[in-house]
C-alpha positions in Angstrom: 32.8 113.0 152.2 31.2 115.9 150.0 29.5 118.4 152.5 28.7 122.2 152.0 30.4 122.8 155.1 30.2 127.3 155.8 29.0 130.3 154.5 30.7 132.8 156.8 29.5 135.4 157.8 25.8 134.8 158.1 24.3 137.3 158.2 26.3 138.6 154.8 26.1 142.3 154.3 28.0 142.5 151.4 30.4 139.1 150.8 30.4 135.6 152.2 32.8 132.8 152.0 30.9 129.7 150.7 33.2 126.3 152.1 32.4 122.8 150.2 34.1 119.8 150.7 34.6 117.3 147.4 35.2 113.2 147.7 36.1 113.0 144.5 35.8 115.1 140.8 33.3 116.6 139.5 30.8 119.2 138.3 29.4 121.7 141.6 26.2 123.7 141.3 26.0 126.8 143.7 22.6 128.2 143.6 21.0 131.0 145.5 17.1 131.0 146.1 14.5 133.2 147.7 12.3 132.2 149.9 9.3 131.3 147.1 11.9 129.1 145.9 13.1 131.4 142.6 16.2 130.8 141.7 17.7 134.9 142.1 21.7 133.9 141.1 24.0 130.9 139.7 27.2 131.1 142.2 29.4 128.2 140.3 28.7 125.8 137.9 32.2 124.1 137.5 34.0 121.0 137.9 35.9 120.7 141.0 38.6 118.5 141.8 38.5 116.3 145.5 39.4 118.6 148.2 38.2 121.8 150.2 37.2 124.3 148.2 35.8 128.1 148.8 34.0 130.9 146.7 33.1 133.9 147.3 29.7 135.5 146.9 29.1 138.9 146.4 25.7 140.3 147.4 26.3 143.9 146.4 26.4 142.9 142.2 22.9 141.6 142.4 20.1 143.3 142.2 17.6 140.8 142.8 19.0 139.9 146.0 18.0 142.4 148.8 17.3 142.3 153.0 16.0 139.4 153.5 16.3 135.1 153.7 17.4 132.8 151.2 19.1 129.4 150.7 22.2 128.4 149.1 21.8 125.2 147.6 25.0 123.0 146.3 24.5 120.2 143.9 26.8 117.5 142.4 25.9 114.4 141.0 25.6 112.3 143.9 24.7 114.8 146.7 22.6 117.9 147.5 22.5 120.1 150.2 20.8 123.5 151.4 21.8 126.3 153.8 19.4 129.0 154.9 21.3 132.3 154.7 20.7 136.1 155.7 21.3 139.3 153.9 21.4 142.8 155.7 22.6 144.9 153.0 
């Protein structure tokens, strides 16, 4: 089953690991939005094979990500999910 699984740690201080699972091979997009709905970072835009995956999010390298509440959105051809994260740098 395709799913956006975990974002650890949350709150994020420097880095977080975003874990997701794919039921079939396909294109995955992971983005971060602020509370106003603006895209502040595109973490991943790539093809992945079926199975479990993890990607690293480093909030210290993006000047648009400051302390606050954000939303991580995962999108595939047939799936979309959003998880809330808190950043404390």
